[in-house]
N, C-alpha and C positions, 0 to 999 in steps of 0.2 A: 353872220357869221364870217364872212370874208373881212369884214370891217374892225369886227371885235377882236380876232386873233390877228390881224394884219396879214393874211396871208400872201397877198401879192408882194407887199413890202419884203417878206420873208421868202420870195421865190418857190412858194409850195402851193398845193391844192388839198382840198378836202380829202381827195382819194387817198393822196400820198400820205395825209397825217392819219388817216384810219388805218391804214397797212402799218405805218410806225407803232400806233399805238397799240397793235394787236401783236405786234413783233415784242416790243418792250414787256408786255404782259405775259408771254410765253416763256421769254427768257428769265422772269423774276418770279413766277408762279411756285417754284419748288422754294421759297423762302419762307414760305407760310407752313410747309411741312417741316422745314429745318428748324423753325423759331421754337415750336412745342417741344422737340426733341431735347434742345440744349436747356431751354427755361426750365422744363418739366423737371429736371433732375435737383433743382433746388426745394421741390416739393409743390411747386404751383400747377394746377390743375392744367393738363394739355389743352382741353379744348376752350379753356377759358383763354389761355395765350393765344390761342389760335384766332378765336374771335376779337382779341383786342388788337392783335397785329393787323387784321382786316380794316377794323375801325380806324387805327391811326393812319394806315397806308391809303385809304380811299380819302380820307379828310387830307392828308399832305399831299398827295398827289394831284388832287382836284385842284386845291388852293394853290399849288404850284403852277398849274397851268392857267387858271383864271386871273391870278393875281400878277404873277412874275411873266406869264405868257412865254416859257420855256419847256421843252421837252424832257424834263429830268424827273423821274419818278421816285418817290420815299417810301421807304419800310424799314422795320428793324434791322439795324446793320448786322453783320456775322460778327464783325470785331468785338461789338458792344454787346452782343449777347454772350460771347465767351467771356468779356469782361465782368458781366452781371454776375454770372454762374461761378466761374472759377477764381475769381478774384475778390469779388467784393462777399459773395456768399460764403464759399468753401474757403478762402484765403483768409479774409477778415473776420469772418464770424457772423455776420450782418444776416437777419431773419429776410427772407424773400420779400416781406412786406417793407421792411427798411430798405433793401435795395431799389424799391419801386421809389420810396420816397426820395432816395439819392438820385435816381433818374430826374423826378419832378425837378429836384432843386438844381440839377445840372442844365436841365432847360430853362428856369427862372435865371440863372446865372448867364447862359448864353443870349437870351432875350435882352438883358440888361447890357451885356456887353456890345450886342448888336444894334440895339437902339441908340446907344451912348457913340456908337462909333468906335468903341475901344478897340474892336477886332483889329484895326488899322496898326494900332500901336503892339499888340500883341503879334502879329503877323510879322510886323519887323522886326521885332526884337529877337525871335528866335531864328537862328543861323539857317539859311536852306539846306545845308547838309543833315542838321538835326530833325528838319520837318521830312526830309527823304528818310531819315533812320526809322522815324515813327510809322511811316506808312509801310515800309518794308519790314520792320519789326512785327507789326500787326498780321503780315503775312506769314512770317516763321512761326507767330504764336497760332494763328489760326490752322496752319498745316500740321504744327505739333498735335493739336488736339485731334485734329481729323486722323493722324496716324495712330493715336492712342485709342480714340474711338473706334476705328477699324479693327483694332486687336492685332496690328502688325507689330507691336513692341511689347515684348514682356520685360518684367524686371528681375534679375537675379539678387536676393538678398543673404549674405552671410549672417549668421546667428550673432558674431561678433559686431557687427554693424548697428544692430540693433539699438536705439538710444531710448524709445518710449514705447509702451504698449498701451492703448485705451488712456493715452495723455498722462501716464505715470511712468517713472523711469523703471527700466527692465534691468534686471540683475541675474536673467537667465530661468531655467526652468519652465514648468507649465505655465498658462495662462488661466486663471479662473473667471468663469463667467462667459467665456467665449472672446474672441476678436473683434474689435470694432475699429480700432484705429491703430496704424502702426507707423512710428517715426525713426528713418534710418539714416546713418551719415551718408558721406560721398563715396562710402566703398560700394554703393548699389550699382549693377551693372546693366547697363540695357542690352537686349538682344533681342534679333529678329525672329518672330513666331514660325513655327514650322509649317503653318498652313494646314494644319489637320482638322483643325474646328471649321464647321460648316460657317459660322458667322464670319470668321476671317477671310474664308475661301469667297464668301459671296461679296465682301467687300473688295477684295482683290479683282472679283469678275467686273464689280461697278468700275473700278478705278481704270481698267483696262479698256471698258466700253467708252466712258466718258472721255477719256484721252483719244480715242478713234474719232468721237464724234466732233470734237472740238479742232483736231488737226483738220478734218473735213471741212470744217464749219458748217457743220448742220444746224440749222435754226432751232432754237430750244433744245439744246444738247443737255442742258441741266434737267430739265423736266422729263426728257426722254429715258435720261438715265435713271431718275429716280423710280419711274415708273416701271421701267423693264427690270432693275434689280429687284424691286419689290415682289415683281412676278415671277422672277426666276426663284426667289427666295421661298416660294410656296412648296415646290417639291424637294426642297433641301431641308424643311422643317423649321426655317428661320422666322418667315413671315407667318404671323398669326391671322388669319381672315376670319375670326369670329367677330361677330357684330352683335350689337345688343342694343336696348334702350339708352345705354350709357353713353353712348356715341352718337347718339341722334341730335340734329340741330335744336330740337327743343331743349335737350340737356345741355348743349354746349352754352347756350344764352342763359340757361340758369345756372351753371359753373361760372360764366362770365360773372354775374353779380355778386361771386364770391372775390374777385379780385378788383373789380371796378369800386374805385373810391378806397380801396384798403392802404393806399398810400397814407390817407390822413386818419387812418384809425388807429386804436391803442398800441397794435404791433408794429405800426409803421412810423410817421413823422412825429408821434407822441413820445415815442421810446426811443427815436434816434439819436437825441441829445442827453441821455440818461446820467452819463459820467462823461468827466472831462476826458478821459481816454478816447471815449466812443465820439465825442464831438470832436476833437483834433483828427481823429482818423477818418472821420465822415467829410470834414472840410477838406483834407487832402485829398481824398477820394473824389469828390465833388469838382475840385479846381483840375485834377488830374484827368478825370473823364471829360469834362467840358473841354480842356484841351485838345483832348485827342479827337474830340467829335468836331472841333472846328476846324483843324487841319483838314480832317477826313474829308468834309463836306466843301472846303475851299479848293482841296487838291481835286476832287471830281468834278466840281463846275468848271475849273479853270482848265483841266486837263482833257475833258471833252468841249467844252465850249470854243476855246481857242483854236482848236483844230478844225473845227465846222464852220467857224465864222458867227456862231450863235452870239456870241459875245464880242461885240466889234472892239475896234482899238479905244475908241471913245467911251465905250461903257466900261472897259477896264480902268481906264486912266478915272473915271468919275468915282468907281468904287474905292480907289486908293486916296484921291484928293477931296471928293466931293463930301460934304456934310449932309447932303440930303439923301432921299432914298428913292433916285430917279433911276439909277441903272438898273439893268436886269439882275445883275449880280448881288446886287442889294437887297433886291425884293426876293430873291432866291434864298439868300441866307436867313432873311425875317421868317419866311414859310419853314425852312430847316429848323430854327430853333422853338418856333412856337409847337410844331408838330411833335418834338420829343418832351414839351412839356406835357402836352396831352397824353403821350405814350406812358409816362409815369403815373398819370391819374387813372387811366383805363386799364393799367395792368400788362405791361410788356417794356423790354429793354428800348434803349435810345434809338430813334430814327437817323436814318441817313440817306442823304442823296446817292442812289445806287449806280454803281459803274456800268452795271448792266444795261442803264438806260442809253449806252453807247450803241446797243443794236437795235433801238427804235430810230438813233439818230443816223446811224448808217442806212436805215431803210426809207430816210430821207424826212424824217421828222424834223421840224423846226421851230414849232410854237405849242402853246398849250393846249392845243385841240388834240395833240398827241396824248396827252394826260388824262384828257376828259375820256376817251376811247380806253386807256389802261386802267383807269379807276372803276369804268364799267366792268372789266375783266376781274379786278381784284372784289369786287361787291360781290359777282357770280360765285366766289370761291366758297361763299358761306355755306353752300349747298353740297360741299365736299366734305364738312366737318366729320361725317361717320367714318372718312378713311385716315383719319390723323392717326389712329391708335394702329392702323394697319401696318403702316410704314416701319419698318425695323431701323433701329438705331445705326445699323451697319450700312444701311443703303443710303444715308446722309453722310456718311464720313467721307466717301470719295469726292463730293462735292466740296466739303470743305477743304480737303487737300489741295484740289486745283484750285480754289478761290484764293486760298494762301499762297499759291504759286504765283498766280496773277498780281497779286499785292506786292510779290517781292521785285516788281519790275523798277520800284523806287530806288532800289540799290544802285543801278546805273547811274543816278544823279550825284553819288559819293565818290570822290576822288580816294580812292583805296591806297594809293602809292603815297599820300602824305599822311604820315602818322598824326600830325595834329590835327586831323580832321577824321581819319580812320579809327582812332581810340575812342573818341566819345560817340561816334558812330556805331562802333560795334557794340559799346555797353548800352544804347539806346535802343538797339534792333535786337541782337542775337540775345541778350540778356531777358528780353521779355519772354522768350520761349525757356530759356534756362531756370528761370526763376518763377516761371510760370504767372506773370503778372505783368500787365501793360505798364501800370503805374510804377513798379520797380524799375524797368527798364528805362523809360523816360527820367526818372530821378536818377538813376546811374549815370545815364549820357549828359544829363545836365552838370552834375557834379564833376565828372571829369572833362568836360568842357572849361568849366572856371579853371580846373587844375592846369590845363594846357595854356589858357590863357596866361594865368600866373607865371608858368615856366617861360613863356615867350615875353614877359614883361608886358601885356597887354591888358594888363586887369582894368585900366582905365577905360577900355572899350566897350566893355560888356555893359549891356543894358540893365537898369535897375530893375525893369520888369522881370528879367530873366534871374537877376539875384533874389529878387522877392520870391518867385516860385522856386527855387532852388533851396531856399530857407524854409519853407514848408514843407518840403520833402525831406531835408535833415531833420526837423522836428518829429516829422513821421518815425523816421528811423529810431530816433533817440526814446521816442514813446514805445515804439514794439521792443526796444530792450528792458524798457522798466516795467512792463505788464507781463 
């Protein structure tokens, strides 16, 4: 063990690595309850999503430890969960099986980019301020979803602002057959809820609780908040404590069979490219999702690894300049991309290297032994499958809000005093939340970045890769206008 993980070379011990692994597990355990809540809204069986998330987390985390020998755990990312549900399924109208096919293809794309070292070209092509804006924008997007799921925001709609009802033009009067969907103009006004409903009040209690625990730097603050908020919800009538055979572990594996491999079925890959409109939309979505995941993984690895010395200066230089896979960062990215491919195949959203790994690193984790311990903890989560349906959605909302706030730290890398930087960064980041789409935010930011460069007579400095990406986004907007 000493020799395999190079413990002495990394100035660590078995005891320290075990403690670090347990710390990371406790910090990340909440994600397995949050993931089914978000993806379940698409119609996916929640228990199936729960099992799928554990399968890919154990695989990715263990492989990261054994192959790359670094203490970074993997699991379905919160930003990508939101992208999967609210953009791909709700926004673009894909079925959840097709969304899984898109995740699988994103993984294949990232694998090809990684193995051919194309990631260096992409990383160099995208300006640093836009990378930071993408990271901060993900935070704004996730926080907004958390606020909505918590019931903190209501929307006032005047009758004159209603454009469509049940996907048909609205001209006034009563609606026959019930109300299924409503499209309103910009006259919709958001307002803060009165906190008279028990669910919103419970979410507020959870938000206060997690804020207190995080400020006090209590280990496992996310998991503690999830558990306590769920318990507090029992006397408030929000938490449903009913357990049945439908929530048992055997039933969870039975439901897992309905999502496992559905990527390649008639409702998945086989129908994804049925029309040219859907094909173009799928291609743009795959590219945007792959781009977001790539920056997310690199940002986390560099952010944590550089500060702690896990990635040496030589390792970082080899990542940028070398065409081999000798550096730890190269190996870590290979694992990250292959795990996303597996996620699409078994039935969950894109995986990512979790920022919560920083808690294990802070506890002394320096090698892959930390990940071995963490993956054992993930595997044990299977026995908690019956509790998935017990956790109310409003109990996970405060977690989304706080995670989003943490992700907004990327904004500090942007020079907001320079309009040539601030305008593209604004549309990249804030527009993600306003348009409720990560893809649209990235697209708007890239387009305005090119406009800024043209205005500054610096068009020739633009990377061909950036221009190609933007062309894909423009084609997507034209497509949406035509269909």
